[in-house]
N, C-alpha and C positions, 0 to 999 in steps of 0.2 A: 289778527291772523298774520302769521309769518309771511313775508314777501315771497319766500321760496315756495310755500304752499300755494299762494295765489298764482304764481307763474306756472306751476305744475297743472293746476286746475284749468287755467286758460289754454294750455297746450292740449289737455285732454278734450276740452270743449271744441277745439278747432280741428280735431283729428277724426273726422267722420269716416275716413277711409284710410287705408295704408298709404295711399298717395298723398293725402292731405297731411298725414303725420310726418312723412319724409319732407314734404315741402316746408312744414313748420321748422323742422330741424335744420334744413338748408338755410332758411332765413336767419336762424340763430348763428350759423357758421359765417354766413356772409356779413352779418352785422359785426362780427369780430375780425373781419379782414381776411377770411379764407378765400382763396382763388379756386375757381372750378377747373378741373382737368377733364379732358375728353379722352375716353379710352381709345378712340380711333385716330388720335393724333400723337405726335411725339411729345414727350414731357421734358421740360427744362426745369430741374429742381435746384434750388439754391439754399445755402445755409441760412437759417433763420426764416425760411419760407413756410407758409401755412396753406394747405391745399385740401381739397375734397373732390370726390367723384361720386356720381350716382349711376345706378344701372336699373333700367326698367321703371324709373320713377318711384321705386318702392324700396330701394336699398341705397345706403349712403356710407361711404368710408371717408374719414378725415384723418389728417396727420400733420405733424410739425417736424421740421428739420432742425436739429440743434446746431449751434454755431460751431461746436467742435465735433470730431469724429464720434459717432454714437457707438455705444456698447451693444445695443440690441433693440428690440421692440417691446414696449409695454402696451398691451392691447386689451380692449374689452369688446364683448359681443352681446348684443341684445336683438330683439326682433320687433318688427313694425306691424305685423299682421295680428289678427284676432279672429276667433271663430265667428262666422256670420252666414248669411244666405246670399248667394250670388245670383244675379238676375240672368236667366237663360237667354240664349239667342231666340228670336221670334217669341218673346216671352209673354205676350198678352194672351190671356185666356178669357174668352167672352161667352156670354149667355145671359142669364138673369142678372149676373154681376160681371164687372170687368176686374180680373185679377192678374197677378204677375206670377209666372212660373219661376220657381227658384230651385237652387241646388245647394245642399249643405256644403259649407267650406269649414273644415275642421270639426272637432268634436265639441258641441255645445250642450248646455242644459236647455233643451228645446222649449220646455214649458215656460221658461222665463221670458220668452219673446211674445207670449200671447197677451192680447188685450192691452197693448201699449202703442201709443202713436209711433210710427216708423217713418223713415224717409229713405232716400237713395243717394249714394255718393260714390265717386270713383273717377275713372278716366275714360275718355273717348278719343278715338283717332278720327280727326276731321279731314276730309279731302281738301287739298289745296292744289294750286297749279304746279307746285314743286313735288308733291307727293302726298304725305299725310302728316298732320301735326297733332301731338298729344295735348289734350286740354282737360283740366279738372272740372268735374261736375259735382255740385252739391245742391240738391233741391232742399233748401234750408227752410222747410215748413212741415207741419204735420200732414203727411201725404196718404198714409195707408195704415192698415192694422191687420193682425192675424186674429180673428175672433174665435174665442173658445166655443165649444158646443155646450149648451146648458146642461146642468147636472140632471135635469129631468129626462134628457135624451141620451146621456152617457153616464149611467149609474156607476161605471167602473173608474170614473175620472180620479177618484181619491184612493183607488186600490191598486196602484201600480200600472196605470194605463200605458200602453205602448204607443208612443207618438209616431205617426206615419208622415214623413216629410213630403210625400206626394199629395197628401190631403190636408193634414192638420195645420201645416205652416205655410200655406199659400196665401200671400197678402191680398186683402181686399182693397182695390184701388178706386172703384167707383161703380156706378150703375151702368146699365146698357148704353147710355149716351156717351160714356167715356171710351167706348170702343175705338181703337185706332188713333188715340190721341197722345199716348204716352211717349212713343219714340219721336213723333214730330215735335212734341214739347222739348225733348232733349236736344234735337237738332237746332231748334230756335235758341236755346240756351247756349249751345256750343258754337253757334255761328256758322254752320255748314253741314254738309252731308256727312253722316257718321259711317265710317268704314269698319269700325270695330269698337268694342266696348268691354271694360272690366268694371262692372257696377255691382254694388253690394248694398244690402239693407243695413240700416243702423237705427239704434234706439234714440228717440228724441228726449233724452234725459241729460241734464247738465250735472257736472261734478258737484258734489256737496260734501261739506264737513259736518259731522253730527256726533252725538254722544253727550253724556252728561258733562264731560270736560272737553268736548269738541276734539276727541282723540281719534275719530275714524274718518276716513275718506272713502266715498263711494262714487263710482262712475262706470260707464262702459269702458272696456279695453284697458283696464288697469294692468292686466297681464297682456302684453309686456311693456306697454308704453310708459309705465312708471319707471321701469329700469332703463328704458331707452332715454328718458328725460334725465334721470339721475346720472347716468354715465356721461351724457352730453355735457351737463353742467359741470361735473367734476373735471372733464377733459378741458373745457374752456377756461376754468378757473385755476388750473394747476400751474405752479411755478415751473420754469424750465428745468430740465434734468439731463442726465447723460445718455439717455436712450430716446428713441423715436416714439412718442406717444401716438397711438392709433385708436380711433373710435370706429367700431363696425356695427352698423345696424342692418341686419339682413331681413329679407322677406321669406315667406313660405314655411316658417317653422311649424305652424299648426298643421301642415299637411306633409311633413317629412323633409322639408328643405330642398326638395328636388326640383328647383327651378334655376334659371340662369342668374337670378339674383338671390338665391338661397345660400345657406352656409355650406351645402354640399357641392356648390359650383366652384369654378376656378377664380372667383372674384378676389378673395383674400390672397390666395397664393400668387396669382398673377400680379396683384398690386405690390406685394412684397418683393417679387422679382424685379419689377420695374423700378421701384425705389432703390434697391441695391444696385441695379445696373446703372441708374442715373447718377449715383453717388460714388461709384467705384468700390462697392462693398461686396463681401462674400456672404451670401444668404445663409449658408451652413454655419458659419462662425457667428453671424448675428442671431440666428435661431437658438444657438446654444446658450445665449444670455438673454432670452426673451421669455415672456410670460403672457398668459391669456386669462382674463376674468370673463367667464360666461355668466351673464346676469339675466336670470329668468325667474319669475316669482315662484314661491313655494307655498305649501299648504300650512296655514296656522291650525293649531288645535281648535276643533270646532266647539262652540259653547254648548251645543245640544247633543253632540255626538263625539265626546272625547275618546270613545273606544276605537275610532278609526286611526288614531295617532299611535306612533311608536312611543311607549311609555317614557323612554329616556331621551328621546329626540323629537320633542313636540314643540315647535317654535310658537312663541306668543306674539301677537300683534304689538308693535311698538317695543319689541324686545331686541331690535338690532338686526344686523346683517345675518342672513342664514347661510351657513355652509352646508351644501347638499352632498350626501354620500350614497353610494350604491355599490355593493360588492361585485355586481356584474358589470360595473363601469358604464352604466347608463348615464351616470354623472361622473365627471372626470376628476373630482377631488380626490387627492391622495395625501399622504403624510406631508410631502414636500409643499404642495400647493396650499394645503390647509395652514401650515406653519407660516408661509409667506403672507397669506391673508390676515392671519391673526397678528402678525408683526405690523402690517400696514394699519390695520384697524386700531391696534393699541396706540400707535403714534397719532392717529386721528382722534383718539378718545371715543371710539365707536364700539358699542358692545357687539359681541358675536354669539350666535346660537347655532344649533345644529339640527339637521333634518335627515331622517331615514324613513323610507316607507316601512309600514308594518310588514313583518316578514311574509305574511300570507296575502298581501295586497300588492299586485304588480304596479309599477310606476312607469312613466314615460322616460324619454331621453330629451336632451336639450342641445343647445348650440355647441357646447364644449365637446361633447362626445362626437358630434358630427364633424366639426372643424378639425379635430385631431387627425382625421384621415387625409387632410391636405396640408396642414401646417402643424407639425408635431413639436409642441412646446409644453412645458408644465402648465396645467390648466386647473383653475378652481371654479367649480360651479357654485354660484351663489344666487340669492334671491332675496325677496322681502316677503314676510309672512302675510298671507291674505286669506279671506274667506270667499266661498262661492266662486271659485275659479271656473271660468268658461260660462258663467251666467251672463245674461244680457246686461247685468248691473252688478259689479263686483265691489268688494270691500277690503280695504287695507288700512294701515296706520299712518297718521299724519307725521309722527315723529320718524318713522322708518324711512320715509322718502328723503328726509333731511339727512338721516344717517348715511344713506347711500351717496348723496352728493358729497358729504364730507369725507367718506372713505375713498371715493373715486378721485377726489382732489388730491388726497395724500398719495394714492396709488400712482397717479399720473405724474406726480412730482418726484418719482423715485426711479432708480435703475436697479437692475438685478444682475448678479453674477452667480451662476449655479454651476456646480461641478458635476461630473458623471455619476457621483454617488448620491446626489441630492442635496448636499450641503450648499448653503447659499449665503449671500451677503446682500443686504438691502442698502443701496446708496441713495440717501436723500438728496433732492435737488438743492 
């Protein structure tokens, strides 16, 4: 197995919550010598410096300062969150059984969570003498399950059953003797009184490579941790260039990005302003020669339901980077940004394919569309083709993850000069 695939699988296996995913990416950055910046303190940026900042423990931005005056920014954006079930406040439900009350986070295929071992991970705020400290929690064992109702009692189960999140997806934690033990167990793990928590269910399944030629990768949260990992690796491996490379991993995409650490916040715009102010640069001039790659997975043509795909724009797994288009601009790709990405991918030897929703099937939006409201630069929406998006266990291609690393390494080693009519020049590092 390729070492890059092994590294991706290890990252997926260690990312049981959005907070653990970002902590894993931060370890990668720190291992490459990136220094942490605090938003609440003055920044002193130096030529050749490597920096990162986090917000909320679930978003991370990283960038490098070139030795010479930069032309612009080359940025990528991916997201750290995934559809899941969030544990409610006062979440124990007791009676014949002890269960946990949950609330849907994002839009998931609910039935895929049933009859699987589950556990809980996230963050807690623990009381200290100075205030409160954020600590990660991962109950790393088979803890609970959402049991199905037997077919004998639910004859409609195979006929389009409507799942009710108030009833069907409430995890079973234990018998009546488990009453009152869940949150004290968390406090013992956290080492203090818990003042607040953001805890989520996760599936106890490890990433696996399968298929006759070991061509498929399946795991929880492939959307969008596969892109977050690929962008990070390309960012770290890229040679120096004439622009400032920036890696952006946002939270909250699955619920509209409307959080202080989401793409709709001031996080990216504020960071760009501070970088320019610290280096004596004009952000408007820098933005004119900047580019954004919004990386969020797309739908592969389905083996059993090819009718859901647009006939001319149906990506195949392991077919390469997917350029995503939408006439209503829910994806930000246009002729200019598509041409840039094709040029970059050609230099990297990476194949490119295209995706459009079938004209009578509505699609969603992604980070590129949202971030344009704050930082208006040419943007390409890309992804990797996958199956079963928003299932508890998703499937993508082994080769595609490597293609993304290679494409992003070439992208981050480039600078762009774009004029007002859309003509551009790619300057390799």
